[in-house]
C-alpha positions as a Python dict, from the first residue, in 0.01 Angstrom:
ca = {
    (1, 'M'): (0, 0, 0),
    (2, 'L'): (322, 17, 196),
    (3, 'T'): (567, 306, 166),
    (4, 'R'): (922, 270, 292),
    (5, 'A'): (1285, 348, 227),
    (6, 'P'): (1431, 149, -61),
    (7, 'R'): (1656, -146, 14),
    (8, 'A'): (1949, -278, -189),
    (9, 'E'): (1735, -565, -316),
    (10, 'D'): (1486, -311, -465),
    (11, 'V'): (1730, -157, -710),
    (12, 'E'): (1655, -394, -1000),
    (13, 'A'): (1279, -339, -961),
    (14, 'I'): (1334, 38, -951),
    (15, 'I'): (1550, 23, -1265),
    (16, 'A'): (1281, -183, -1440),
    (17, 'L'): (1004, 56, -1331),
    (18, 'D'): (1202, 355, -1457),
    (19, 'A'): (1266, 181, -1791),
    (20, 'R'): (895, 110, -1822),
    (21, 'V'): (797, 469, -1742),
    (22, 'T'): (1070, 648, -1940),
    (23, 'G'): (1158, 393, -2208),
    (24, 'E'): (1524, 386, -2107),
    (25, 'A'): (1713, 171, -1855),
    (26, 'K'): (1959, 371, -1644),
    (27, 'P'): (2111, 127, -1391),
    (28, 'E'): (2417, 334, -1300),
    (29, 'F'): (2204, 644, -1246),
    (30, 'W'): (1983, 457, -1001),
    (31, 'R'): (2267, 292, -812),
    (32, 'R'): (2434, 632, -771),
    (33, 'K'): (2109, 817, -692),
    (34, 'L'): (2012, 569, -422),
    (35, 'G'): (2366, 524, -290),
    (36, 'L'): (2350, 152, -362),
    (37, 'G'): (2648, 129, -596),
    (38, 'S'): (3013, 206, -562),
    (39, 'A'): (2962, 583, -585),
    (40, 'L'): (2777, 755, -304),
    (41, 'P'): (2539, 1043, -376),
    (42, 'V'): (2691, 1390, -370),
    (43, 'G'): (2571, 1636, -104),
    (44, 'D'): (2309, 1571, 160),
    (45, 'P'): (2185, 1212, 186),
    (46, 'P'): (1892, 1176, -51),
    (47, 'L'): (1535, 1125, 57),
    (48, 'A'): (1414, 810, -115),
    (49, 'R'): (1084, 628, -76),
    (50, 'V'): (920, 344, -260),
    (51, 'A'): (556, 242, -273),
    (52, 'E'): (493, -130, -268),
    (53, 'I'): (174, -324, -338),
    (54, 'N'): (171, -702, -292),
    (55, 'G'): (552, -707, -292),
    (56, 'R'): (579, -510, -616),
    (57, 'I'): (750, -168, -637),
    (58, 'V'): (489, 58, -801),
    (59, 'G'): (619, 404, -715),
    (60, 'V'): (944, 584, -638),
    (61, 'L'): (1024, 928, -502),
    (62, 'V'): (1371, 1078, -465),
    (63, 'G'): (1438, 1417, -315),
    (64, 'E'): (1722, 1612, -164),
    (65, 'V'): (1810, 1934, 10),
    (66, 'R'): (2003, 2184, -199),
    (67, 'S'): (2166, 2471, -17),
    (68, 'W'): (2249, 2815, -153),
    (69, 'E'): (2208, 2732, -519),
    (70, 'F'): (2091, 3047, -698),
    (71, 'H'): (2140, 3237, -369),
    (72, 'L'): (1854, 3050, -200),
    (73, 'P'): (1854, 2912, 154),
    (74, 'P'): (1826, 2534, 193),
    (75, 'T'): (1539, 2413, -22),
    (76, 'G'): (1380, 2072, -71),
    (77, 'W'): (1386, 1932, -422),
    (78, 'I'): (1182, 1648, -567),
    (79, 'T'): (1412, 1508, -834),
    (80, 'V'): (1220, 1190, -918),
    (81, 'L'): (855, 1096, -873),
    (82, 'M'): (720, 812, -1081),
    (83, 'V'): (434, 567, -1053),
    (84, 'D'): (380, 251, -1256),
    (85, 'P'): (126, 336, -1531),
    (86, 'D'): (-93, 41, -1423),
    (87, 'Y'): (-119, 187, -1070),
    (88, 'R'): (-176, 556, -1140),
    (89, 'R'): (-471, 750, -997),
    (90, 'R'): (-473, 540, -680),
    (91, 'G'): (-311, 799, -451),
    (92, 'I'): (40, 655, -473),
    (93, 'G'): (205, 974, -598),
    (94, 'R'): (11, 1181, -346),
    (95, 'R'): (122, 959, -60),
    (96, 'L'): (488, 960, -164),
    (97, 'L'): (485, 1337, -211),
    (98, 'A'): (307, 1396, 122),
    (99, 'E'): (578, 1195, 300),
    (100, 'A'): (850, 1396, 125),
    (101, 'L'): (686, 1727, 215),
    (102, 'E'): (665, 1619, 578),
    (103, 'H'): (1030, 1511, 570),
    (104, 'F'): (1135, 1856, 448),
    (105, 'R'): (900, 2035, 689),
    (106, 'E'): (1047, 1845, 985),
    (107, 'R'): (1391, 1972, 882),
    (108, 'G'): (1273, 2332, 895),
    (109, 'L'): (1264, 2392, 522),
    (110, 'R'): (1023, 2654, 395),
    (111, 'S'): (992, 2557, 30),
    (112, 'V'): (1011, 2259, -204),
    (113, 'R'): (1079, 2271, -576),
    (114, 'T'): (1070, 2038, -872),
    (115, 'M'): (1096, 2067, -1249),
    (116, 'V'): (837, 1949, -1501),
    (117, 'G'): (877, 1914, -1876),
    (118, 'W'): (661, 2138, -2094),
    (119, 'A'): (500, 1834, -2258),
    (120, 'D'): (422, 1660, -1925),
    (121, 'G'): (70, 1795, -1879),
    (122, 'D'): (-37, 1515, -1644),
    (123, 'V'): (268, 1567, -1422),
    (124, 'L'): (214, 1943, -1420),
    (125, 'S'): (-152, 1894, -1327),
    (126, 'F'): (-52, 1659, -1045),
    (127, 'F'): (195, 1902, -889),
    (128, 'T'): (-46, 2193, -934),
    (129, 'A'): (-319, 1993, -758),
    (130, 'M'): (-71, 1929, -476),
    (131, 'G'): (-21, 2305, -427),
    (132, 'F'): (287, 2371, -640),
    (133, 'D'): (302, 2689, -849),
    (134, 'R'): (552, 2860, -1076),
    (135, 'G'): (873, 2947, -897),
    (136, 'P'): (1100, 3248, -925),
    (137, 'F'): (1328, 3109, -1198),
    (138, 'I'): (1329, 3052, -1571),
    (139, 'E'): (1526, 2753, -1692),
    (140, 'L'): (1772, 2836, -1970),
    (141, 'E'): (1940, 2582, -2192),
    (142, 'K'): (2186, 2586, -2481),
    (143, 'N'): (2233, 2298, -2721),
    (144, 'L'): (2595, 2203, -2787),
}
């Protein structure tokens, strides 16, 4: 397995992987998120990594640094971590996350956050196994 920064020619494979994992294609989201379209990402440049096996993109991680949101000092955020269902439980997610944690550590950050859906038991178990725990906030939402 090779992990690396994504290249412009990877965007279609990333869009296809996301559609397979989530059931919805979001090409503009990915072009914006990776800075590969006409609109550049907002804020700090994103951390983006792909995992590749035999030339196939099988995992993607995107993270960023958010500063002073909710009165917190700069904090690392994992905003996307996905692995092709056919390649799960092979250490791909662990490797991508370990690289992201090191990236944030090298920048002097002291914490990393993510969000997990209530129904995503496997994802919650993964992050818990990687040392994540409940944070200091409760997410609130209002339907409109």
